[in-house]
N, C-alpha and C positions, 0 to 999 in steps of 0.2 A: 294159368298163373300169369301174372303181369310180368313184363320185361324188367329185369333188374340188372345192375352192374355189380360184379364181384371181382375183387382183386385176387390174383393167383400168380404162381410162378412155376417154372419148369425145373424140376430137380435133376434133369439129365436123363430121366427115364419116364416120368409121369408129370402131368399137370396137377399141381396141388393147390387147392383153395386156401387163401390166407385167412379166411374167416369161416366159421361154421354156417352151413346152409342146408336145409332139408330139401333135397331134390328127389322127385319120384323117378323110378327106373324109366329109362328111355326118354327122359325130358330132353327136348332139343336144346342145344347150346350153340352159341356163336363165339369163336375165339378170335381175338384181335391181338396181334403180336406187335409190340412197340419196341424199338431199339432204345438204348440208353441215350444216344444222340438226340432222338426225338424228344425224350423226356427233358434233356438239358435245354433244347431249343424251346420247348413249351414253357419251361421255367423262366427263360429269358424273355419270352413274349409276355408272360404274366407280370414280370417285373417292369418291363417297359410300359405296359398298359396301366399299371398302378401309378407310375411316375407321371404319365400323361394325364391321368385323371386327377392326380394331386395338383398338377399345374393348371387344370381347368378352373379351379376354385381358388380365390384369393384368401389370404389370412383373415381378412375382415369380412368374409362372406356372412351375410345375415342368417340367423336361424329363423326359419319360417314357421309361424304358429300353425297348429293343427286345424284351426278354424278356417284356414285358406283352402283346405282340401275339399274339392267339389264332389268327388265320388270316391269314398273310401274303399280300399281293397279288403274284402271280407276275410281273406286268408292271412292278412298281416296281423301278427299278434301284438305289435307294439314293442316298446323298449322295456 
């Protein structure tokens, strides 16, 4: 099975998956515990990154036509 990330929570007694997932018995799992403070800090970093990215482009930034692409990404589905 390929590695996947699943959201879960601890109900005080057991770890409960927040979404259904079929796991075979004895499937190895890795648990990463994050505090609420870390979630808040991550949200703040995301907001800051978005603002910096927004500042990197001017309001009059040109739209570049697709014919300027030298090597298209085959995994990009377009808009």
